[in-house]
C-alpha positions in Angstrom: 67.9 81.5 159.3 69.1 79.8 162.5 70.1 76.6 160.7 73.8 75.7 161.2 74.3 77.1 164.7 76.9 74.8 166.3 76.1 75.3 169.9 79.0 73.1 171.1 81.4 75.2 169.2 80.0 78.4 170.4 80.3 77.2 174.0 83.9 76.0 173.5 84.9 79.2 171.7 83.5 81.4 174.6 85.4 79.2 177.1 88.6 79.3 175.1 88.6 75.6 174.2 88.3 76.3 170.5 89.6 79.2 168.5 87.3 81.8 166.9 87.1 82.3 163.2 87.1 86.1 163.5 88.1 88.4 166.4 87.8 92.1 166.6 89.9 93.7 169.3 90.3 97.1 171.0 87.0 98.7 169.9 84.6 101.2 171.4 81.5 99.0 171.7 78.1 100.6 171.1 76.0 98.7 173.5 72.4 99.2 172.4 71.1 97.1 175.2 72.2 99.4 178.0 72.8 102.6 176.0 76.5 102.8 177.0 79.7 103.2 175.0 82.1 100.6 176.3 85.8 101.1 175.5 88.4 98.4 175.1 85.9 95.7 174.0 86.5 92.6 171.8 84.2 90.4 169.9 84.9 86.8 169.0 82.9 84.9 166.3 82.6 81.3 165.4 81.2 80.7 161.9 78.4 83.3 161.6 77.6 83.7 165.3 79.0 85.8 168.1 80.5 83.6 170.8 82.0 86.2 173.1 81.8 89.9 173.8 84.1 91.3 176.5 87.3 93.1 177.5 89.7 90.6 176.1 89.4 87.9 173.4 93.0 86.9 173.1 92.1 83.5 174.5 90.0 82.8 171.3 92.8 83.6 168.9 94.2 80.6 167.1 96.6 80.1 164.1 93.7 80.4 161.6 91.8 83.2 163.4 91.5 86.5 161.5 92.2 89.3 163.9 91.0 92.9 163.3 92.3 95.7 165.5 89.6 98.3 165.7 92.1 100.8 167.1 89.5 102.4 169.4 87.0 102.9 166.6 83.3 102.2 167.2 82.0 98.7 166.9 78.3 99.1 166.0 75.5 96.6 165.3 74.7 96.1 161.6 71.9 98.2 160.3 68.4 96.8 159.7 66.0 98.3 157.2 62.7 97.1 158.6 60.5 98.3 155.7 61.8 98.4 152.1 60.6 97.3 148.7 63.2 95.3 146.7 61.4 94.4 143.5 61.4 97.9 141.9 63.8 99.0 139.2 67.0 97.1 140.2 67.9 93.4 140.6 68.8 92.2 144.0 72.6 91.6 143.5 73.1 95.0 141.9 71.2 96.7 144.8 73.1 94.8 147.5 76.4 95.9 145.9 75.5 99.5 146.9 73.4 98.8 150.1 75.8 96.5 151.9 78.8 98.8 152.0 76.5 101.4 153.6 76.1 99.2 156.6 72.9 97.2 156.0 73.2 93.6 157.2 69.4 92.8 157.4 66.5 93.8 155.1 62.8 93.2 155.7 61.3 93.2 152.3 57.9 93.9 151.0 57.7 91.7 147.8 54.3 92.6 146.5 55.3 93.1 142.8 56.0 89.4 142.1 52.8 88.5 143.9 50.7 90.6 141.5 51.9 88.7 138.5 52.5 85.2 139.9 50.7 85.0 143.3 52.2 82.8 146.0 54.7 81.4 143.4 56.1 84.9 143.2 57.0 84.8 146.9 58.8 81.5 146.4 60.8 82.9 143.4 61.9 85.8 145.5 63.1 83.5 148.2 65.1 81.5 145.7 66.6 84.7 144.4 67.9 85.6 147.9 69.3 82.2 148.8 73.0 83.1 148.6 73.0 86.7 149.6 75.8 87.9 151.9 73.3 89.5 154.3 70.0 88.4 155.8 66.8 89.2 153.8 63.5 88.4 155.4 60.3 88.5 153.4 56.7 89.5 154.2 53.9 87.8 152.4 52.0 90.5 150.3 48.3 90.7 151.3 47.7 91.7 147.7 45.1 94.4 148.0 44.4 95.5 144.5 41.9 97.6 142.5 42.4 95.5 139.4 39.9 92.6 138.9 42.5 90.7 136.9 44.6 90.2 140.1 41.8 88.4 141.9 42.7 84.8 140.8 46.3 85.4 142.0 45.4 86.7 145.4 47.1 84.8 148.2 44.6 82.9 150.3 44.8 82.0 154.0 45.4 78.4 153.0 48.5 79.3 151.1 50.1 81.1 154.1 51.1 78.0 156.1 53.4 76.6 153.4 55.0 80.0 152.9 55.5 80.4 156.6 57.5 77.1 156.8 60.4 79.1 155.4 62.1 80.8 158.4 62.8 83.8 156.1 59.1 84.6 155.8 58.4 86.4 159.0 55.0 87.9 158.6 52.3 89.5 156.6 53.2 92.7 154.6 51.6 96.1 154.7 47.9 95.7 154.6 46.2 98.9 153.7 43.8 99.8 156.4 40.9 100.4 154.0 41.2 96.9 152.6 41.3 95.4 156.1 38.5 97.2 157.9 36.3 99.1 155.4 35.4 96.2 153.1 33.0 93.3 153.2 35.8 91.1 151.8 37.1 89.1 154.8 40.2 87.8 153.0 42.6 90.3 154.6 41.2 89.8 158.1 41.6 86.0 157.6 45.2 86.5 156.4 45.9 88.5 159.6 44.2 85.8 161.7 46.3 83.0 160.2 49.5 85.1 160.5 48.8 85.6 164.2 48.1 81.9 164.7 51.5 81.1 163.2 53.1 83.6 165.6 54.3 85.8 162.8 54.3 89.6 162.5 51.5 91.7 160.9 52.7 95.0 159.3 50.5 97.9 158.8 49.7 100.8 156.4 47.5 103.4 158.1 47.8 106.4 155.8 44.9 108.7 156.5 43.6 106.7 159.5 42.9 108.6 162.7 41.0 108.2 166.0 38.4 105.5 165.6 39.6 104.2 162.3 43.2 104.0 163.6 41.9 102.3 166.7 39.9 99.8 164.7 43.0 99.0 162.6 45.2 98.6 165.7 42.5 96.4 167.3 42.9 93.7 164.7 46.5 93.1 165.7 48.5 95.3 163.2 51.8 96.0 164.8 53.3 99.0 162.9 52.7 101.9 160.6 55.2 103.6 158.3 52.8 106.3 157.1 53.2 109.0 159.6 53.8 112.4 157.9 53.6 114.7 160.9 54.7 114.8 164.5 51.1 114.3 165.6 50.9 111.2 163.4 53.9 109.7 165.1 52.3 110.3 168.5 48.9 108.9 167.4 50.6 105.7 166.3 52.7 105.3 169.4 49.7 105.9 171.7 47.8 103.2 169.9 50.6 100.8 170.7 52.0 100.6 167.2 55.7 100.9 166.3 56.1 104.1 164.3 58.3 103.7 161.3 59.7 107.0 160.0 60.4 107.1 156.3 63.5 108.7 154.7 63.8 107.3 151.2 62.4 107.4 147.7 58.7 108.0 148.4 58.9 110.5 151.3 61.6 112.0 153.4 60.0 112.7 156.8 62.7 112.3 159.4 62.3 115.9 160.6 58.9 115.1 162.0 60.4 113.4 165.1 62.7 116.3 166.0 60.0 118.0 168.3 59.9 114.7 170.2 63.6 114.7 171.0 64.2 114.7 174.7 60.4 114.5 175.3 59.5 110.9 174.7 61.2 107.5 174.6 62.4 106.6 171.1 62.4 102.9 171.7 59.3 102.2 169.6 60.4 104.3 166.7 62.2 102.9 163.7 63.9 104.6 160.8 63.2 103.0 157.4 63.7 103.8 153.7 60.4 102.4 152.3 62.5 101.7 149.2 64.9 103.8 147.2 65.6 104.6 143.5 68.9 104.1 141.6 70.0 107.8 141.6 69.3 108.2 145.3 71.1 105.0 146.0 74.2 106.0 144.1 74.2 109.6 145.4 73.3 109.0 149.1 74.1 105.4 149.8 71.5 103.5 151.6 70.4 103.4 155.3 73.7 105.0 156.4 72.4 108.3 154.9 69.3 108.1 157.0 71.1 107.4 160.3 73.7 110.1 159.5 70.9 112.6 158.8 69.3 111.8 162.2 72.6 112.4 164.0 73.3 115.6 162.1 69.9 116.9 163.1 70.8 116.5 166.7 69.4 113.1 167.6 71.6 111.2 170.0 73.8 108.7 168.1 72.6 105.9 170.4 69.0 106.7 169.7 69.6 107.0 166.0 71.4 103.6 165.9 68.8 101.9 168.1 66.2 102.9 165.6 67.9 100.8 162.9 69.1 98.0 165.1 67.5 96.9 168.4 64.2 98.7 167.9 63.3 96.9 164.6 64.7 93.6 165.9 62.5 93.7 169.0 59.5 94.7 166.9 59.9 91.8 164.6 60.7 89.2 167.3 64.2 88.8 165.9 66.1 90.4 168.8 67.6 87.0 169.9 69.2 86.8 166.5 70.0 90.4 165.4 69.8 94.0 166.5 72.8 94.1 168.9 76.3 92.8 169.6 76.0 90.0 172.1 76.7 86.2 172.4 74.3 84.1 170.4 73.5 86.8 167.9 74.5 86.8 164.3 78.0 88.2 163.6 76.6 91.4 162.0 78.5 94.5 163.0 80.2 97.6 161.6 83.4 99.4 162.3 82.6 103.2 162.3 85.3 105.9 162.4 83.7 107.6 165.3 80.4 108.0 167.2 79.0 110.6 164.9 80.1 109.2 161.5 77.7 106.5 160.3 79.5 105.6 157.1 81.2 102.3 158.0 84.8 101.5 157.3 84.1 97.8 157.5 80.9 95.7 157.3 80.8 92.3 158.8 77.8 90.1 158.1 77.2 86.5 159.2 80.7 86.5 160.8 82.7 87.6 157.7 83.9 90.8 156.2 81.6 91.6 153.3 82.5 95.2 152.6 85.4 97.6 153.3 85.9 101.3 152.5 82.7 101.5 150.5 83.3 98.4 148.4 82.1 94.8 148.5 84.8 92.3 149.4 82.7 89.2 148.4 81.0 88.2 145.2 77.2 88.4 145.1 75.9 85.6 142.8 73.4 86.7 140.1 69.7 86.2 140.8 67.9 83.4 139.0 65.2 84.6 136.7 63.0 81.6 135.6 61.2 81.9 132.2 57.8 82.4 133.9 59.2 85.6 135.5 60.7 86.9 132.3 57.5 86.6 130.2 54.7 88.3 132.1 53.4 90.8 129.6 50.6 88.6 128.2 48.7 91.0 125.9 48.2 91.5 122.2 49.5 94.6 120.6 47.2 97.6 120.5 46.4 99.9 117.6 45.6 103.6 117.7 42.0 102.7 116.9 41.9 100.7 120.2 42.7 103.9 122.1 40.0 106.0 120.4 37.1 107.2 122.5 33.7 107.8 120.9 32.1 111.2 121.4 29.0 109.4 122.7 30.9 108.5 125.9 30.9 112.2 127.0 28.0 113.6 128.9 25.3 115.8 127.5 27.5 118.9 127.7 30.4 117.1 126.1 32.3 116.8 129.4 34.2 113.7 130.6 35.4 112.6 134.1 39.1 113.1 134.6 41.8 111.9 136.9 43.6 115.1 138.1 47.1 114.6 139.4 47.7 116.9 142.3 50.9 118.9 143.0 53.6 116.5 144.4 52.5 113.8 141.9 51.1 111.2 144.2 47.5 112.1 145.1 44.9 112.4 142.3 41.3 113.8 142.5 38.3 113.5 140.4 37.6 116.3 137.9 35.7 117.1 134.8 36.9 118.6 131.5 35.8 119.3 127.9 37.9 117.3 125.4 38.4 118.3 121.8 36.2 116.4 119.3 38.0 115.2 116.1 35.9 113.2 113.6 33.4 112.1 116.2 36.2 111.0 118.7 37.2 112.6 122.0 40.8 113.7 121.8 43.5 115.1 124.1 43.9 118.8 124.4 47.5 119.3 125.6 47.2 123.1 125.6 44.6 122.7 128.3 46.7 120.0 130.1 44.2 117.3 129.1 45.7 114.0 127.9 44.6 110.5 127.5 45.4 107.9 130.2 45.3 104.2 129.4 45.4 101.1 131.6 45.6 97.5 130.3 45.9 94.4 132.5 48.7 92.1 131.3 48.4 88.9 133.3 45.2 87.2 132.2 46.0 87.1 128.4 42.7 89.0 127.7 44.3 92.5 127.8 41.2 94.2 129.0 41.7 98.0 129.0 40.2 101.4 129.9 40.9 104.7 128.3 40.3 107.9 130.4 41.5 111.4 130.6 44.1 112.9 132.9 45.2 116.4 133.9 48.2 117.5 135.9 50.7 115.5 133.9 51.7 118.4 131.7 53.1 116.7 128.6 52.6 118.6 125.4 53.8 116.0 122.8 54.2 112.3 122.6 53.3 109.5 125.0 54.8 107.4 127.8 54.0 103.9 129.1 55.3 101.6 131.8 54.7 98.1 133.3 55.9 99.2 136.7 52.4 99.6 138.1 52.0 99.5 141.8 49.6 96.8 143.1 48.5 95.7 139.7 49.8 93.6 136.8 49.4 95.9 133.8 50.5 98.7 131.5 49.7 102.3 132.3 50.3 105.0 129.7 49.6 108.7 129.2 49.6 110.3 125.8 48.9 113.4 123.7 48.1 111.3 120.6 46.9 107.7 120.0 49.7 106.8 117.6 52.5 107.5 120.1 50.6 106.0 123.0 50.0 102.7 121.0 53.7 102.7 120.0 54.8 103.1 123.7 52.5 100.3 124.9 53.6 97.9 122.1 57.2 98.5 122.8 56.7 97.2 126.3 54.9 94.1 124.9 57.9 93.5 122.6 60.5 93.8 125.3 58.4 92.1 128.0 58.3 95.0 130.4 59.8 98.4 131.1 59.1 102.0 130.3 59.0 103.7 126.9 58.7 107.2 125.5 57.6 108.0 122.0 57.3 111.4 120.3 56.1 111.7 116.6 56.5 108.0 116.0 60.1 107.9 117.3 61.2 106.1 120.4 63.1 108.6 122.6 63.9 106.2 125.4 63.2 102.8 126.8 64.1 101.3 130.2 63.9 97.5 130.1 62.3 96.0 133.2 61.8 92.5 132.0 61.9 90.6 135.3 58.2 90.5 136.1 57.8 93.8 134.3 59.3 95.5 137.4 63.1 94.8 137.6 65.9 95.6 135.2 69.0 93.7 134.5 70.9 96.9 133.8 73.8 97.9 136.0 72.9 100.6 138.6 74.7 103.5 136.9 73.1 102.8 133.5 69.7 102.3 135.1 70.1 105.6 137.0 71.1 107.3 133.8 68.1 106.1 131.9 65.7 107.2 134.7 67.4 110.6 134.8 67.1 110.9 131.0 63.4 109.9 131.3 62.9 112.8 133.7 64.7 115.3 131.5 62.7 114.1 128.4 59.4 114.5 130.3 60.4 117.9 131.6 61.3 119.0 128.0 57.9 117.7 126.9 56.1 119.9 129.5 55.7 118.1 132.8 56.5 120.0 136.0 56.5 116.9 138.2 59.7 116.3 140.1 59.7 112.5 139.7 57.4 111.7 136.8 58.2 108.0 136.7 57.0 107.6 140.3 53.8 109.4 139.5 53.2 107.1 136.6 53.9 104.0 138.8 51.3 105.0 141.5 48.3 105.6 139.2 47.0 102.1 140.0 47.6 101.7 143.7 44.9 101.5 146.3 47.4 103.0 148.8 47.0 106.6 147.7 43.6 108.4 147.3 41.3 109.6 145.8 40.9 108.2 142.3 42.9 105.5 140.5 43.0 103.5 137.2 41.7 100.0 136.6 41.0 98.0 133.4 37.3 98.5 134.2 37.3 102.3 134.7 38.3 104.8 137.3 38.1 103.6 140.9 36.8 106.1 143.4 37.8 105.6 147.1 35.1 107.6 148.8 32.3 105.9 146.8 34.1 102.5 146.6 32.9 102.2 143.0 34.3 101.9 139.5 33.0 104.4 137.0 33.5 105.5 133.4 33.9 108.8 131.6 30.3 110.1 132.3 
């Protein structure tokens, strides 16, 4: 992303020999390098780079220079979200139209979803889709740790890393779950880490549930960060191991309060605030990263510390601090005009040396993302019939019991259980009055459509069925149903529309949410997408679920990131035993 830097012009602009393109005058500069607030400062930019920062930039003003009088307001570095997931729900231009006005000028994106359906090609498609964005979007190569056997042929190999790393926007290896890195005989992830380090790139971590020796072993292989701290003790453990501690405040978890006991007791310079992704409703209601920084300030964290955690800290962590993270000569012209030191909602957002948003609205056009045909046709499976979902009574044990996946309160963790299904005409059936439903997973990338039918508790639905292609860390369709007819109808709807979410009750479709791009991303506008997800939750609540965000619960049923039992097309995967098992 450094291409196009005209060094001669930057020198001449700083010396007053050439005019700047943009000058901001009379601002209160938030100097994240020294921790001071500097009044009466000006910033001069040539093209997308900062040429001068100092008390007076009148010398850089020419006839064509745009001059902005900050009027004593705060000039703040642009915000960096150092850990987010972009390929979920919304398309990139639609997301940016909400995220950029909130002050984000750089995103570090985990892009695993496209990887799980197209491998390394998915990474290249993502890069193509972000070519003309008004802010900087850096990508992390997904290590592609999956429980689904169908993904194996697509898994990115060490040999494929070097060509991907040739793109300067690809800055490292994405979150590699610690179990897949140190508790498996498969050396692929360790080899990916080794090759990433050889290339001088960053290695991002995911250490949920790792402590003491396991956390030490994980840190020892060169992982640099973890965003999975859920307690104050977790934060300290990670910092003591030399990791950067990323604190989540977004869609999956909202953990910012865990750092409050550390305020005034430790140095915050190796802590980073991140979203770990968002959802359409949250994005519309709260904005993006500005909400996180504002919450930190409102909770009593010093504004300088709060801003550093989304500017200089992540830039230094990722080796990008000579380009972004602060307002200084030679850095990208990424900065915000804030009303005052304690208000993080920007009045103006400047990215790459131009005004891109003002008063909460974009001032530039974001071109639509290119969706090649191979990305729009990824549900490669034949329709299923109710008979395909039937389970013979012989698959139960001698007492008529079956193994179950029991969703725990909160909706993310699941544990192994056992239950007694109803028997109807020699087939095992759901028993919604006992909170026992069928759960189905079918892979959708090989063309074979291999599938497994199990049983689930904790979902709570009393009628109908639901299915989605938005499966974390797998290319598939996951569904839950009270009867085989509605479950088959929901699955087949997703095959027809090439990805999304569908709800059927008594043979009638109650809702669908198209997610055709890879089976993960919708082309709907954000308000419509948020409305459909809200309607989905209302429908699921009316059908009996007590889960707060049922769609997210459905999404995570396939991921190796969350214990203790998950779904694959071969059967249940159990983490502690590292095996795949059926109903008995």
